[in-house]
N, C-alpha and C positions, 0 to 999 in steps of 0.2 A: 214406419216412422221413422227412414233416413228425409225424408220434406223438414217432419216436426222437429227430428231434431238440426238441419237444418233452417225451420225457420224461428227458434233460439236463441240458433247463434245472431242471426241476422237480426231480433231484437236484444241481443247484451249488446254489439257491433250501437245501434243504432243506439242503443241508453244510452251510452257509454260517451257516445257523442252532444256532450251538456254544455253552450258555449255561457261563458259567466268570464270571459276575460276580456282585455282592454279593447276596445272598437280604436282600429290607428284615424289616424289622422288624413288630410290628402298627402301635407308631406310625409311625413314617416312610408305612406305608401307609397306611394312614386320613391323615396330614395330605396326602401323595400326591394324595388324589382325591377328596376330601369337598369340591365342591360342584363339584368340575372336570371339562370331559366330553376324554377317554379319545379322539383317534381310535385305530385296529384295524387293523392288516395279522391276516392269515390266510395259513397256512401256504400255501393253495389263491389267494392274490392276491386275496381280498377284499376285504374294507374297509368298515370301519365305527367311527358312533363314541354314545359310552357316556359318558351324562351320573351323572352318581353322587349324587343327594342327599344338605345335611346329612340327613334325617332319616329317611336307608337308604332308599329307593326308588332305584330306577331306570331312563330312560329306554336304550333300544339303535335308534340311525339305522342300519339299511343300502338303502342305492339309499331310494325314497321309504315304505319298512316301516318303524312303530314298532312297539318290543314297549316294555313296562312287565313290573319286579320290583319283587326289594327286594336289597341292598348287604348286606354285613357281610362281617366283619372277628375271625376268631378270634385267641384270645392272641400262639397260636403265630406270626400273623404272614397264614395263609391266606387269602386270601380270598374268598368266594364269591356267586353270585353261584343264585340265586331265580325262579323264575318265567322264563325261559330255556334257551336250549342253553349252557354256562360251567363250571355248576361252581364248582367249588374247586383256586384252584390257590398255590401262590408268589409273589409276583411278588423280579425279578430285576435288579438294575440291567443294564444292559452296561454304563456310563460311558458313554456319551456322549448321552448324553438320552430314553432308550431305554430297555423294560422292556419285558420277557416277561412272560409268564404262563403257568408252569410246571405239567406236570397233576401226577396223584401218583408215575407213568410214566418221568417226566424227558422227556417229550413238547415240547414248545412251540402251544401252542394258542394265543398273539396276539402279535403286538410291539405295546404300547403303541408310536408311530409318536414319542409327542405328546402334549402332556395342558393344553390350558390354564385360565384361573382364568371358573365360569362354566360358562355350558349355551350352548353354541353353535348349539347347529338349535331 
């Protein structure tokens, strides 16, 4: 019974993560993340913070672990990370101050729930 309740809760969470907002272009993505920390929420409920340094380096914090990598934005607006999980994704504004990282096959990889100036951790 507990499993069924959890399965239904997960299904409801995923069903609410439908992206129908505006896909950001390259300039908008760069402006949004450069020099900022983003709090993210994965579809499985895990949280993380990502700092995107102006020099193209990135640090991800989840729990007490830190992972370093690099970030870039392609001309078409696709935002990519290397050296850590995440790959490349388009960024879609949800119109409520949150943004979704959407994979090439249309899945929400991560919801950016807040953006703060500077390195927040």
